[in-house]
C-alpha positions as CSV (number, residue, x, y, z in Angstrom):
1,M,-30.1,31.4,23.5
2,A,-33.4,30.1,25.0
3,V,-34.7,27.1,23.2
4,T,-38.4,26.7,22.7
5,T,-39.7,23.2,23.3
6,G,-42.0,22.6,20.3
7,V,-44.8,22.0,22.7
8,R,-48.2,23.1,23.9
9,G,-49.2,23.6,27.4
10,E,-48.4,25.6,30.5
11,R,-44.8,26.0,31.7
12,G,-44.0,23.4,34.3
13,A,-46.7,21.0,33.2
14,D,-46.3,18.0,30.9
15,R,-46.0,19.2,27.4
16,V,-46.4,17.1,24.3
17,L,-44.3,17.6,21.1
18,D,-46.3,18.7,18.1
19,L,-45.4,19.4,14.4
20,P,-45.7,23.2,14.3
21,G,-43.7,23.7,17.5
22,L,-41.0,21.3,16.4
23,L,-40.7,23.0,13.0
24,E,-40.5,26.4,14.6
25,D,-37.6,25.2,16.8
26,L,-35.8,23.8,13.8
27,V,-36.3,27.0,11.8
28,S,-35.1,29.2,14.7
29,Q,-31.9,27.1,15.1
30,G,-31.1,27.1,11.5
31,Y,-31.9,23.4,10.6
32,V,-34.9,24.0,8.4
33,A,-35.7,26.8,5.9
34,R,-38.8,28.8,6.7
35,L,-40.3,28.0,3.2
36,D,-39.9,24.3,3.8
37,A,-41.5,24.5,7.2
38,N,-44.5,26.5,5.9
39,R,-44.9,24.0,3.1
40,L,-44.8,21.0,5.4
41,I,-47.4,22.6,7.8
42,G,-49.7,23.4,4.9
43,T,-49.5,19.9,3.3
44,P,-52.4,17.6,4.3
45,R,-51.3,14.4,6.0
46,S,-52.8,11.0,5.5
47,A,-54.3,9.0,8.4
48,E,-51.1,7.0,8.7
49,Q,-48.9,10.1,8.7
50,A,-51.2,11.8,11.3
51,Q,-50.5,8.8,13.6
52,M,-46.7,9.3,13.3
53,H,-44.7,11.0,15.9
54,P,-44.0,14.5,14.6
55,L,-40.2,13.9,14.6
56,T,-40.7,10.7,12.6
57,Y,-42.9,12.5,10.1
58,I,-40.4,15.3,9.6
59,A,-37.7,12.7,9.0
60,S,-39.9,10.9,6.4
61,C,-40.2,14.2,4.4
62,E,-36.4,14.3,3.9
63,L,-36.1,18.1,4.3
64,P,-32.7,19.6,3.4
65,N,-30.4,20.1,6.4
66,Q,-29.6,23.8,6.2
67,K,-26.6,23.3,8.5
68,R,-25.1,20.6,6.4
69,P,-25.6,21.4,2.7
70,G,-26.2,18.4,0.6
71,K,-27.6,16.4,3.6
72,V,-31.1,15.7,4.6
73,L,-32.7,15.8,8.1
74,D,-32.8,12.1,8.8
75,A,-34.1,10.4,12.0
76,A,-30.6,10.1,13.5
77,T,-29.9,13.8,13.1
78,L,-33.3,14.9,14.5
79,T,-33.1,12.5,17.4
80,Q,-29.7,13.8,18.3
81,W,-31.1,17.4,18.1
82,L,-34.0,16.5,20.4
83,A,-31.7,14.9,22.9
84,D,-29.4,18.0,23.0
85,T,-32.3,20.5,23.3
86,S,-34.0,18.6,26.0
87,S,-30.7,18.0,27.9
88,H,-31.2,14.2,27.9
89,G,-28.8,11.6,26.8
90,L,-29.1,10.0,23.4
91,Y,-29.8,6.2,23.3
92,H,-29.8,3.9,20.3
93,I,-31.9,0.8,20.9
94,D,-29.9,-2.3,19.9
95,P,-32.3,-5.3,20.1
96,L,-29.3,-7.6,20.5
97,K,-28.4,-6.0,23.8
98,V,-31.9,-5.6,25.4
99,N,-33.0,-8.2,27.9
100,V,-36.6,-8.5,26.7
101,A,-37.8,-10.6,29.7
102,E,-36.5,-8.0,32.2
103,V,-37.6,-4.8,30.5
104,T,-41.1,-6.0,29.7
105,E,-41.8,-6.9,33.3
106,V,-41.2,-3.3,34.4
107,M,-44.4,-1.8,33.0
108,S,-47.4,-2.9,30.9
109,F,-47.5,-2.4,27.2
110,Q,-50.5,-0.1,27.5
111,F,-48.6,2.1,30.0
112,A,-45.5,2.2,27.7
113,K,-47.6,2.9,24.6
114,R,-49.7,5.7,26.3
115,H,-46.6,7.6,27.4
116,Q,-44.4,6.7,24.3
117,I,-41.7,5.2,26.5
118,L,-39.8,1.9,26.5
119,C,-37.6,0.5,29.3
120,V,-34.2,-0.6,27.6
121,E,-32.1,-1.5,30.7
122,A,-33.1,-2.7,34.1
123,S,-31.1,-3.3,37.2
124,K,-31.9,-3.8,40.9
125,E,-31.5,-0.1,41.6
126,M,-32.2,1.7,38.3
127,L,-34.4,1.7,35.2
128,L,-33.2,3.2,32.0
129,V,-36.2,4.4,30.0
130,A,-36.2,5.6,26.5
131,T,-38.8,8.3,25.7
132,A,-40.1,10.0,22.6
133,Q,-41.6,12.8,24.7
134,P,-38.8,14.2,26.8
135,Y,-41.0,17.1,28.1
136,T,-43.5,14.8,29.8
137,S,-42.7,13.4,33.2
138,G,-46.0,12.5,34.8
139,W,-45.3,8.8,34.3
140,E,-41.9,8.9,36.0
141,E,-43.1,9.2,39.7
142,Q,-45.7,6.4,39.1
143,L,-43.1,4.1,37.6
144,E,-40.6,4.7,40.4
145,H,-43.3,4.0,43.0
146,T,-44.5,0.7,41.4
147,S,-41.0,-0.6,40.6
148,G,-39.2,0.6,43.7
149,R,-36.3,1.8,41.5
150,T,-35.0,5.1,40.3
151,V,-35.7,6.1,36.7
152,Q,-33.2,7.6,34.3
153,R,-34.5,9.0,31.1
154,V,-32.9,9.0,27.7
155,V,-34.1,10.1,24.3
156,A,-34.4,7.5,21.5
157,D,-35.7,7.5,17.9
158,P,-39.5,7.5,18.3
159,A,-39.9,5.1,15.4
160,D,-37.5,2.6,17.2
161,I,-39.5,3.0,20.5
162,K,-42.7,2.2,18.7
163,R,-41.3,-0.7,16.7
164,Y,-39.3,-2.4,19.4
165,G,-42.0,-1.8,22.0
166,T,-44.4,-3.8,19.9
167,E,-41.9,-6.5,19.1
168,F,-40.6,-6.9,22.7
169,Y,-44.1,-7.0,24.3
170,S,-45.4,-9.3,21.6
171,L,-42.5,-11.7,22.2
172,A,-42.9,-11.6,26.0
173,N,-46.6,-12.2,25.7
174,S,-46.1,-15.2,23.4
175,I,-43.5,-16.7,25.7
176,S,-45.8,-16.1,28.7
177,G,-48.8,-17.5,26.9
178,A,-46.9,-20.6,25.7
179,S,-45.4,-21.2,29.2
180,G,-48.9,-21.1,30.7
181,L,-50.6,-23.5,28.4
182,K,-52.4,-26.4,30.0
183,G,-50.5,-29.6,29.8
184,S,-47.2,-27.9,29.3
185,S,-45.7,-28.8,32.6
186,G,-43.0,-30.7,30.9
187,A,-41.2,-30.6,27.5
188,G,-42.5,-34.0,26.5
189,N,-46.1,-33.1,27.2
190,F,-45.8,-29.8,25.4
191,E,-44.2,-31.4,22.3
192,Q,-46.9,-34.1,22.3
193,L,-49.6,-31.5,22.3
194,L,-47.9,-29.8,19.4
195,E,-47.6,-33.0,17.4
196,L,-51.2,-34.0,18.0
197,G,-52.3,-30.7,16.6
198,N,-50.0,-31.2,13.6
199,L,-51.7,-34.5,12.7
200,K,-54.8,-32.5,11.6
201,D,-53.1,-29.5,10.0
202,P,-49.4,-28.7,9.7
203,E,-50.2,-25.1,10.5
204,A,-52.5,-25.8,13.4
205,N,-49.8,-25.2,16.0
206,D,-50.2,-23.0,19.0
207,Q,-50.3,-19.3,17.9
208,H,-47.8,-18.3,20.6
209,I,-45.2,-20.7,19.3
210,V,-45.9,-19.5,15.7
211,N,-45.4,-15.9,16.8
212,I,-42.1,-16.7,18.6
213,V,-40.7,-18.6,15.5
214,D,-41.8,-15.8,13.2
215,W,-40.1,-13.2,15.4
216,L,-37.0,-15.3,15.6
217,L,-36.6,-15.6,11.8
218,Q,-37.5,-12.0,11.1
219,H,-35.0,-10.8,13.8
220,A,-32.3,-12.9,12.3
221,F,-32.9,-11.5,8.8
222,D,-32.9,-7.9,10.2
223,Q,-29.6,-8.4,12.0
224,R,-27.8,-10.0,9.0
225,A,-27.3,-13.3,10.9
226,S,-25.7,-16.2,9.0
227,D,-26.6,-18.8,11.6
228,I,-29.3,-19.3,14.4
229,H,-28.3,-21.5,17.3
230,I,-31.1,-22.8,19.6
231,E,-29.3,-24.5,22.5
232,P,-31.1,-26.4,25.4
233,R,-29.6,-25.8,28.8
234,R,-30.7,-26.8,32.3
235,G,-34.2,-25.3,32.7
236,I,-33.8,-22.8,29.8
237,G,-33.1,-22.6,26.1
238,R,-30.5,-20.2,24.8
239,I,-30.8,-18.5,21.4
240,R,-27.7,-17.1,19.7
241,F,-27.0,-15.4,16.3
242,R,-23.8,-15.6,14.4
243,I,-23.3,-12.2,12.8
244,D,-20.1,-11.5,10.8
245,G,-18.6,-14.7,12.2
246,V,-19.1,-13.9,15.8
247,L,-21.9,-15.4,18.1
248,H,-24.2,-13.0,20.0
249,P,-26.6,-14.1,22.7
250,I,-30.2,-13.0,21.8
251,H,-32.7,-14.5,24.2
252,E,-33.4,-17.2,26.7
253,L,-36.6,-19.2,26.6
254,P,-38.2,-21.5,29.2
255,D,-37.3,-25.1,28.5
256,Q,-40.8,-26.2,27.5
257,V,-41.1,-23.2,25.1
258,N,-37.7,-23.9,23.7
259,A,-38.7,-27.5,23.0
260,A,-41.9,-26.4,21.3
261,V,-40.0,-23.8,19.1
262,T,-37.6,-26.6,18.0
263,S,-40.6,-28.8,17.2
264,R,-42.2,-26.0,15.2
265,L,-39.1,-25.5,13.2
266,K,-38.7,-29.3,12.6
267,I,-42.3,-29.3,11.3
268,L,-41.5,-26.4,8.9
269,G,-38.3,-28.2,7.8
270,R,-40.3,-31.5,7.1
271,M,-38.3,-33.4,9.7
272,N,-39.5,-36.2,11.9
273,V,-40.8,-34.4,15.0
274,A,-41.0,-37.5,17.1
275,E,-37.4,-38.6,16.5
276,K,-35.1,-37.0,19.0
277,R,-32.5,-39.6,19.4
278,K,-30.5,-39.1,16.2
279,P,-29.4,-36.1,14.2
280,Q,-31.6,-34.8,11.4
281,D,-31.3,-32.4,8.5
282,G,-34.0,-30.3,6.9
283,R,-34.5,-27.1,5.0
284,I,-37.0,-24.2,5.0
285,K,-37.7,-21.7,2.2
286,T,-39.3,-18.5,3.3
287,K,-39.6,-14.8,2.3
288,R,-38.5,-11.6,3.8
289,P,-41.1,-8.7,4.1
290,D,-39.5,-7.1,1.0
291,G,-40.4,-10.2,-1.0
292,S,-36.9,-11.7,-1.4
293,E,-36.5,-15.4,-0.8
294,V,-34.3,-16.9,1.8
295,E,-33.3,-20.6,2.3
296,L,-32.5,-22.0,5.7
297,R,-30.7,-25.3,6.3
298,L,-31.6,-27.0,9.5
299,S,-29.5,-29.5,11.5
300,T,-30.5,-31.1,14.9
301,L,-28.2,-32.8,17.3
302,P,-29.2,-34.6,20.5
303,T,-27.5,-33.2,23.6
304,A,-27.6,-33.7,27.4
305,F,-30.5,-31.3,27.8
306,G,-32.4,-31.9,24.6
307,E,-32.1,-31.2,20.9
308,K,-29.7,-28.5,19.7
309,L,-30.9,-26.9,16.5
310,V,-28.7,-24.8,14.2
311,M,-30.1,-23.0,11.2
312,R,-27.8,-21.8,8.4
313,I,-29.3,-18.9,6.5
314,F,-28.5,-18.8,2.8
315,D,-29.2,-15.6,0.9
316,P,-29.9,-16.4,-2.8
317,E,-28.1,-13.2,-3.6
318,V,-24.9,-15.1,-2.8
319,L,-25.2,-16.8,-6.1
320,A,-25.0,-13.5,-7.9
321,R,-21.9,-12.3,-6.0
322,S,-18.7,-11.6,-8.0
323,Y,-15.2,-12.6,-7.2
324,N,-14.5,-9.0,-6.2
325,D,-17.3,-9.2,-3.7
326,L,-15.7,-12.3,-2.2
327,G,-12.4,-10.5,-1.9
328,L,-10.6,-12.6,-4.6
329,A,-8.7,-10.3,-7.0
330,G,-5.3,-9.7,-8.6
331,D,-2.8,-12.5,-9.0
332,D,-4.9,-14.9,-6.9
333,L,-7.9,-14.4,-9.2
334,A,-5.7,-15.0,-12.2
335,R,-4.4,-18.3,-10.7
336,W,-7.9,-19.4,-9.8
337,H,-9.2,-18.7,-13.3
338,K,-6.3,-20.6,-14.9
339,M,-7.1,-23.7,-12.8
340,L,-10.8,-23.5,-13.6
341,G,-10.0,-23.0,-17.3
342,R,-8.5,-26.5,-17.6
343,P,-10.7,-29.1,-19.4
344,N,-10.0,-31.8,-16.8
345,G,-8.5,-32.3,-13.4
346,I,-9.3,-31.7,-9.7
347,V,-9.5,-28.3,-8.1
348,L,-9.8,-28.3,-4.3
349,V,-11.0,-25.6,-1.9
350,T,-10.0,-26.1,1.8
351,G,-10.8,-24.5,5.1
352,P,-12.8,-25.1,8.3
353,T,-16.6,-25.0,8.6
354,G,-17.9,-21.5,7.9
355,S,-14.9,-20.3,6.0
356,G,-16.9,-19.6,2.8
357,K,-15.9,-22.6,0.8
358,T,-19.4,-23.3,-0.5
359,T,-20.0,-19.7,-1.5
360,T,-16.7,-19.7,-3.5
361,L,-17.7,-22.9,-5.2
362,Y,-21.2,-21.7,-6.1
363,T,-19.8,-18.4,-7.4
364,A,-17.3,-20.4,-9.6
365,L,-20.0,-22.8,-10.9
366,K,-22.4,-20.0,-11.6
367,Q,-19.8,-18.4,-13.9
368,L,-18.8,-21.7,-15.5
369,A,-22.4,-22.9,-16.1
370,S,-23.4,-22.0,-19.6
371,T,-25.7,-23.5,-22.3
372,E,-22.7,-25.3,-23.8
373,V,-21.6,-27.2,-20.7
374,N,-23.3,-29.7,-18.4
375,V,-22.6,-28.8,-14.7
376,S,-23.6,-31.4,-12.1
377,T,-23.2,-31.5,-8.4
378,I,-23.4,-34.1,-5.6
379,E,-23.9,-32.4,-2.2
380,D,-24.7,-33.3,1.4
381,P,-26.9,-31.4,1.8
382,I,-27.8,-29.1,-1.2
383,E,-27.2,-25.7,0.4
384,M,-28.6,-23.4,-2.2
385,V,-30.9,-24.5,-5.1
386,E,-29.8,-23.1,-8.4
387,D,-31.5,-23.9,-11.7
388,S,-28.4,-23.3,-13.9
389,F,-26.9,-26.6,-12.9
390,N,-28.0,-30.1,-11.9
391,Q,-27.9,-30.8,-8.2
392,T,-28.1,-34.2,-6.4
393,Q,-28.7,-34.8,-2.7
394,V,-26.7,-37.5,-0.9
395,H,-28.9,-40.1,0.7
396,H,-26.8,-42.5,2.8
397,S,-29.9,-44.6,3.7
398,I,-30.3,-45.8,0.1
399,G,-26.6,-46.1,-0.6
400,L,-26.3,-42.8,-2.5
401,D,-23.1,-41.4,-1.1
402,F,-20.5,-39.1,-2.7
403,A,-18.7,-42.0,-4.4
404,A,-21.9,-43.6,-5.8
405,G,-23.0,-40.1,-6.9
406,I,-19.8,-39.4,-8.8
407,R,-20.1,-42.9,-10.4
408,T,-23.6,-42.2,-11.6
409,L,-22.8,-38.6,-12.7
410,M,-20.0,-40.0,-15.0
411,R,-22.8,-41.7,-17.0
412,Q,-24.7,-38.4,-17.3
413,D,-22.2,-36.9,-19.8
414,P,-21.0,-34.1,-17.4
415,D,-18.4,-31.5,-18.2
416,I,-18.0,-30.2,-14.7
417,I,-18.7,-32.1,-11.5
418,M,-18.9,-30.5,-8.1
419,V,-18.4,-32.8,-5.1
420,G,-19.6,-31.4,-1.8
421,E,-16.6,-32.9,0.2
422,I,-13.9,-35.5,-0.2
423,R,-13.9,-37.2,3.1
424,D,-12.9,-40.8,2.4
425,L,-10.7,-42.9,0.0
426,E,-13.6,-44.2,-2.2
427,T,-14.8,-40.6,-2.9
428,A,-11.2,-39.5,-3.6
429,Q,-10.7,-42.4,-6.0
430,M,-13.9,-41.7,-7.9
431,A,-12.9,-38.0,-8.2
432,V,-9.6,-39.1,-9.6
433,Q,-11.3,-41.5,-12.1
434,A,-13.6,-38.6,-13.2
435,A,-10.6,-36.3,-13.7
436,L,-8.7,-39.0,-15.7
437,T,-11.7,-39.5,-18.0
438,G,-11.8,-35.9,-19.1
439,H,-14.0,-34.1,-16.4
440,L,-13.2,-31.0,-14.3
441,V,-13.9,-31.9,-10.7
442,I,-14.3,-29.2,-8.1
443,S,-14.5,-30.2,-4.4
444,T,-13.8,-29.2,-0.8
445,L,-11.4,-30.7,1.7
446,H,-11.0,-29.9,5.4
447,T,-7.3,-28.8,6.0
448,N,-5.7,-25.8,7.6
449,D,-3.9,-24.5,4.5
450,A,-3.3,-25.3,0.8
451,P,-0.1,-27.5,1.0
452,T,-1.6,-29.6,3.7
453,A,-4.2,-30.9,1.2
454,V,-1.3,-33.0,-0.3
455,T,-0.7,-34.9,2.9
456,R,-4.4,-35.2,3.6
457,L,-5.1,-37.0,0.3
458,L,-2.0,-39.2,0.8
459,D,-3.3,-40.1,4.3
460,L,-6.7,-41.1,2.8
461,G,-4.7,-43.7,0.7
462,L,-4.6,-41.9,-2.7
463,P,-1.4,-42.9,-4.6
464,H,1.0,-40.0,-5.1
465,Y,1.3,-40.6,-8.9
466,L,-2.5,-40.2,-9.3
467,L,-2.4,-37.1,-7.2
468,K,0.3,-35.6,-9.4
469,S,-1.5,-36.4,-12.6
470,T,-5.0,-35.1,-11.6
471,V,-4.9,-32.3,-9.0
472,L,-4.6,-28.9,-10.7
473,G,-4.3,-26.8,-7.6
474,V,-5.6,-26.1,-4.1
475,M,-7.1,-22.9,-2.6
476,A,-7.3,-22.4,1.1
477,Q,-9.5,-19.6,2.5
478,R,-10.7,-17.9,5.6
479,L,-13.2,-15.1,6.2
480,V,-12.2,-11.9,7.9
481,R,-14.5,-9.2,9.1
482,T,-14.2,-6.0,7.0
483,L,-14.1,-2.5,8.5
484,C,-17.2,-0.5,8.5
485,P,-16.8,2.2,5.8
486,S,-18.8,4.7,7.8
487,C,-16.6,4.9,10.9
488,K,-13.2,3.4,10.2
489,R,-10.4,5.8,10.9
490,K,-6.7,6.1,10.0
491,T,-4.0,4.9,12.3
492,T,-0.5,3.4,12.2
493,V,0.7,-0.1,13.0
494,S,3.7,-0.9,15.1
495,D,6.7,-2.8,13.8
496,E,6.0,-5.6,16.3
497,D,2.4,-6.1,15.2
498,W,3.3,-6.0,11.5
499,Q,6.1,-8.5,12.0
500,A,3.8,-10.8,14.0
501,L,1.5,-10.8,10.9
502,V,4.0,-11.3,8.1
503,K,6.8,-13.4,9.7
504,P,8.8,-15.2,8.6
505,W,8.4,-13.4,5.3
506,K,9.3,-9.8,4.5
507,A,6.7,-7.3,3.5
508,P,6.8,-3.5,3.5
509,K,4.9,-2.0,6.4
510,P,2.1,0.4,5.2
511,E,2.4,4.0,6.3
512,V,-1.3,4.1,7.1
513,V,-3.8,1.4,8.2
514,Y,-7.3,1.7,9.5
515,Q,-8.9,0.7,12.8
516,P,-12.5,0.1,13.9
517,E,-14.3,2.9,15.6
518,G,-18.0,1.9,15.9
519,C,-21.2,3.6,14.7
520,L,-24.9,2.8,14.3
521,D,-24.3,1.2,10.9
522,C,-22.1,-1.5,12.4
523,R,-23.7,-1.8,15.8
524,N,-20.7,-0.2,17.4
525,T,-18.5,-3.2,16.5
526,G,-16.4,-1.3,13.9
527,Y,-16.9,-4.2,11.4
528,R,-19.6,-4.8,8.8
529,G,-19.5,-7.7,6.4
530,R,-16.8,-10.3,5.6
531,Q,-14.3,-11.0,2.8
532,G,-12.1,-13.9,2.1
533,I,-8.3,-14.2,2.4
534,Y,-6.8,-16.8,0.1
535,E,-3.8,-19.1,-0.3
536,I,-3.6,-20.6,-3.8
537,L,-1.2,-23.4,-4.7
538,P,-1.2,-24.4,-8.4
539,F,0.3,-27.8,-9.1
540,T,3.1,-26.7,-11.3
541,E,5.8,-28.9,-12.5
542,G,8.0,-27.8,-9.6
543,V,5.3,-28.7,-7.0
544,Q,4.4,-32.0,-8.7
545,A,8.1,-33.1,-8.6
546,L,7.9,-32.8,-4.8
547,V,4.8,-34.9,-4.4
548,T,6.0,-38.4,-3.4
549,H,4.7,-41.1,-1.1
550,D,6.7,-39.5,1.7
551,C,6.7,-35.9,0.5
552,D,8.1,-33.2,2.7
553,L,5.3,-30.7,3.3
554,Q,7.8,-27.9,4.1
555,Q,9.4,-28.3,0.7
556,V,6.1,-28.1,-1.1
557,R,5.2,-25.0,0.9
558,R,8.6,-23.3,0.0
559,Q,8.2,-24.2,-3.7
560,G,4.7,-22.7,-3.7
561,M,6.0,-19.5,-2.2
562,R,8.8,-19.3,-4.7
563,E,6.3,-19.6,-7.5
564,G,4.2,-16.7,-6.2
565,M,1.8,-18.3,-3.6
566,N,0.7,-16.0,-0.9
567,S,0.1,-17.5,2.5
568,L,-3.2,-16.7,4.3
569,R,-1.5,-14.2,6.5
570,L,0.2,-12.5,3.6
571,S,-3.1,-12.3,1.8
572,G,-4.6,-10.8,5.0
573,A,-1.6,-8.3,5.2
574,R,-2.5,-7.1,1.7
575,K,-6.1,-6.4,2.9
576,V,-4.8,-4.6,6.0
577,A,-2.6,-2.4,3.8
578,A,-5.6,-1.7,1.6
579,G,-7.7,-0.5,4.6
580,I,-10.2,-3.4,4.3
581,T,-9.5,-5.1,7.7
582,T,-7.2,-5.0,10.7
583,V,-4.1,-6.9,11.8
584,Q,-5.9,-8.3,14.8
585,E,-8.7,-9.7,12.6
586,V,-6.3,-11.5,10.3
587,L,-4.3,-12.9,13.3
588,R,-7.6,-14.2,14.7
589,V,-8.7,-16.3,11.7
590,A,-5.5,-17.2,9.8
591,P,-3.3,-20.1,11.1
592,P,0.2,-19.3,12.2
593,P,3.0,-19.9,9.8
594,D,4.4,-23.5,9.8
595,I,7.5,-22.8,7.8
596,A,11.1,-21.9,8.4
597,F,13.6,-20.7,5.9
């Protein structure tokens, strides 16, 4: 069947898509009902709607998809249809995979905007150009001539072409403008210029740098990043985002621009811009376009090529997350509740940096905090500000460390004390004293698993008899990426892979597991979001009996397993069997078993 093009113009000439022609094609091919098409053509459009690409406008109207009852014609469906009817490939623009510097050098913004195109990939021989007008080709010969490269056309969502075209060229223009500022021949000069401007007005920084920082933060929010890494290298600055626990390269900046971006962020975080020799901490509170607040914790570190800046992004919605959202359920949740339900003692959460310890503690404190109890925290730094409990920031310069903070909090009539981290003997001793005097103390510890917390506290110098009388239990955790619900598909797991996961224990192999596939929702990774896997060791009488000054860690681990403790890998195996994650993901994050029966 011949396909009309939804266009006006003579055959063989460039033809531009219009609304009546597109609707006529969609009706003839059975996607849109005639009545809906007539209604849409007869409805007056606003000035904003009139400026939309006709495909984008049709998608915004959410017309019923006649070929898929119960579904609407969204942008993805319509773009796929346009690619098929025009015999072009379909391309989804992923801003994480586009080299902005390369693609914006190919053509001017005016040229791209006029022809509704955007270069998305560039090599020495070829340019891959996304178009919203697949039936126009007048620009193609001109671009091949000026670039000296062949052009391959693909169809992309017109809204994406418009949005990312503006973003990419704005970013490239800001970087170019910042690089060409007078007096910016070196990083020192550039930063000095920025600081002098800041003496008059904190916001009186160069507009190019402001634009780059705004883009950086907005891009991180859009991509669901948990951390932003700005890393100086020889001659350049590298920007990376951590998304679902994995780092992704985002962009490279000239070294002087990178230094200025770091200075701008230090200003926003109320840090000393002139101090570059020692680490600093700061925080920024900002808003997303939808109005929701976001907090960022900043940390700088001097390196060989300049200051490395890492920003941890804290979503306030984390405080409203339930244990089910965290992945804590079943027997593990019951054990956790039992430990937190005790009136006094120490509850420890262990794991490496970025394993979700703070999120777990905040979730627990949020549920424990009521009008009847006084919940106080001592943190370094305060990661998320919450008004339902009292939070204190550690200040080493004035002698307010964890130990001094606990000592002071004990005079504040607390019921529950949260200590950011037990990292030395003095802090451990103060936590024990607080527990012995009738307080519930919750804290974190850096160990690989739950039983290892016993030897860690003994190594700090804590007497075993105090450990036995105060510690209620230890929970170790890791974060695993969860499978994207939109694209995960059923598969089976081999006996070898399953045994590699559960050994040396025995666990029945599930008949069906799921594996990642990849779609637009998950950026073709197959994973979206993260959940925790947990190992909870309550200090029962059986475990306490094994805690001595020279205790055998293997015996403690075996006793915990006899009393129902699931190792991190067994906890992960349960999530694999439930279709939440994969064997490979659990093996990636969970430590290997250190036990032999």
